C-alpha positions in Angstrom: 114.5 110.2 63.7 115.7 106.8 62.4 116.5 103.9 64.7 115.2 105.6 67.8 112.9 102.7 68.9 112.6 101.8 72.5 114.3 98.5 73.4 113.5 96.7 76.5 115.5 93.8 77.8 114.0 91.5 80.4 115.7 88.6 82.2 113.6 85.5 82.4 114.1 82.3 84.3 114.9 79.0 82.6 111.3 77.9 83.5 109.8 81.0 81.9 111.9 80.5 78.8 110.8 76.9 78.6 107.2 77.9 78.7 107.7 80.7 76.2 109.4 78.3 73.8 106.5 75.8 74.1 103.9 78.6 73.7 105.5 79.9 70.5 106.5 76.6 68.9 103.2 74.8 69.3 101.5 77.6 67.4 103.4 76.4 64.3 101.9 73.5 62.3 105.3 71.7 62.6 105.2 72.0 66.4 108.2 72.0 68.8 111.3 70.3 67.4 113.4 68.3 69.9 116.6 69.5 68.3 115.7 73.2 69.1 114.8 72.2 72.7 118.1 70.4 73.1 120.0 73.4 72.0 118.4 75.6 74.6 118.0 73.2 77.6 120.3 70.2 76.9 117.2 68.0 77.4 115.0 66.0 75.1 111.3 66.9 75.0 110.4 63.5 76.6 112.5 64.5 79.7 110.5 67.7 80.5 106.9 66.5 80.8 105.2 64.1 83.2 105.1 61.0 81.0 101.8 59.7 82.3 100.0 63.0 81.9 101.6 63.5 78.5 100.3 60.1 77.4 96.7 61.1 78.4 97.0 64.2 76.1 98.1 61.9 73.3 95.3 59.4 73.9 92.8 62.3 73.8 94.2 63.3 70.4 95.3 66.7 71.6 98.9 66.3 70.7 101.1 64.1 68.5 104.5 63.1 69.7 107.3 61.7 67.6 111.0 61.3 68.4 111.6 64.6 66.5 108.8 66.8 67.8 105.6 67.5 69.6 102.8 69.1 67.7 99.1 69.9 67.9 97.2 68.0 65.2 95.1 70.0 62.7 91.8 68.7 64.2 92.7 70.1 67.6 94.0 73.6 66.4 91.0 75.4 67.8 92.0 74.2 71.3 95.7 75.4 71.0 95.6 77.8 73.9 94.0 75.2 76.2 96.5 72.5 75.0 99.5 74.7 75.6 98.2 75.5 79.1 97.9 71.8 79.8 101.4 71.1 78.6 102.9 73.9 80.7 101.0 72.4 83.7 102.8 69.0 83.3 106.3 70.3 83.0 108.7 68.6 85.4 
């Protein structure tokens, strides 16, 4: 029976979509690109995080931020889940 898979559609809020995008993108070595975020939310990455708390994560070496992206540096890869949780906690 070809093509008889079950498909489930689930509506998610903008906030849930934002968190899901962060969760998925930061698992990539290239990180989360600002361009992609703008396409979905019409905001820059620097507009969605508490700036002071984001700066603390940068100072701790947990994330790297450029005008084009936010990424988890290779040396912090083992902490990916924890870093993503921290980023989702400082969304504004």
